[in-house]
C-alpha positions in Angstrom: -84.9 -110.6 39.7 -83.6 -113.5 41.7 -83.0 -116.8 40.1 -85.8 -118.4 42.1 -88.3 -116.0 40.5 -87.2 -116.8 37.0 -88.5 -119.7 34.8 -86.3 -122.0 32.7 -86.6 -121.2 29.0 -86.0 -123.7 26.2 -82.4 -123.4 25.0 -82.2 -122.4 21.3 -79.9 -123.9 18.8 -76.6 -122.0 18.5 -76.6 -121.0 22.2 -73.1 -121.1 23.7 -72.5 -122.6 27.1 -71.3 -120.3 29.9 -67.5 -120.0 30.2 -65.9 -120.9 33.6 -65.9 -117.2 34.8 -69.6 -116.8 34.1 -70.3 -120.1 35.8 -68.3 -119.1 38.9 -70.2 -115.8 39.1 -73.5 -117.6 39.0 -72.3 -120.2 41.5 -72.3 -117.5 44.2 -76.1 -117.4 43.8 -76.6 -121.1 44.6 -75.0 -122.0 48.0 -74.0 -125.6 48.4 -73.4 -126.3 44.7 -70.0 -126.9 43.1 -68.7 -126.8 39.6 -67.7 -130.1 38.1 -66.5 -131.5 34.7 -64.3 -128.5 33.9 -67.1 -126.0 34.9 -69.6 -127.5 32.5 -71.9 -128.9 35.3 -73.0 -128.1 38.8 -73.5 -130.7 41.6 -74.8 -130.7 45.1 -74.6 -133.6 47.5 -77.3 -133.8 50.2 -76.9 -135.8 53.4 -80.2 -136.9 55.0 -81.3 -139.0 57.9 -82.5 -142.1 56.1 -83.8 -143.6 52.8 -87.3 -142.2 53.2 -85.9 -138.7 53.5 -83.7 -139.2 50.5 -86.6 -140.5 48.5 -88.7 -137.5 49.5 -86.0 -135.2 48.3 -85.7 -137.0 45.0 -89.5 -136.6 44.5 -89.3 -132.9 45.3 -86.4 -132.4 42.8 -88.3 -134.4 40.3 -91.4 -132.3 40.7 -89.5 -129.1 40.4 -87.7 -130.4 37.3 -90.9 -131.3 35.6 -92.4 -127.8 36.4 -89.3 -126.2 34.8 -89.0 -128.8 32.0 -85.3 -129.0 32.9 -84.1 -132.4 34.1 -81.0 -133.2 36.2 -79.2 -136.4 36.9 -80.2 -137.7 40.3 -78.5 -140.5 42.3 -79.6 -141.5 45.8 -79.4 -144.2 48.4 -79.8 -144.5 52.2 -79.2 -141.0 53.6 -77.8 -139.3 50.5 -78.8 -137.7 47.3 -76.6 -136.2 44.5 -78.1 -133.8 42.0 -76.1 -132.9 38.9 -77.3 -130.3 36.5 -76.2 -129.1 33.0 -77.9 -128.3 29.8 -77.6 -131.4 27.7 -78.4 -129.6 24.4 -75.3 -127.4 24.7 -73.2 -129.8 26.7 -72.5 -127.1 29.3 -74.0 -124.6 31.7 -76.8 -122.1 31.0 -78.7 -119.8 33.3 -81.5 -122.5 33.4 -79.2 -124.7 35.4 -78.7 -122.1 38.1 -82.5 -121.3 38.1 -83.2 -125.0 38.8 -80.5 -125.2 41.4 -81.9 -122.1 43.1 -85.4 -123.6 43.2 -84.0 -126.8 44.6 -82.2 -124.8 47.3 -85.4 -122.9 48.2 -87.4 -126.1 48.5 -84.7 -127.9 50.6 -83.2 -125.2 52.7 -86.5 -123.9 54.1 
């Protein structure tokens, strides 16, 4: 099953974050994203034509995040958006992060 077809599931207590090798393997499934913060987060920078396009992307990411109940950090301005994802509860990466990134890619890259 592809990441886009999966749903984010609540992270249970005691869940360990992915190690760097696991994160790198999952990264191959989400083109355009990069590992940051010692492989504990993923980030993608989007370049857009203007503020209105950036705001529309932020709204799309926000809607997807609410649907998945998994919320990234989003920064934007004229012609750019940065989305950074990690699982706050475990202070690292979980499959949920890559599921959300995959869904963002599907919405944006169509």
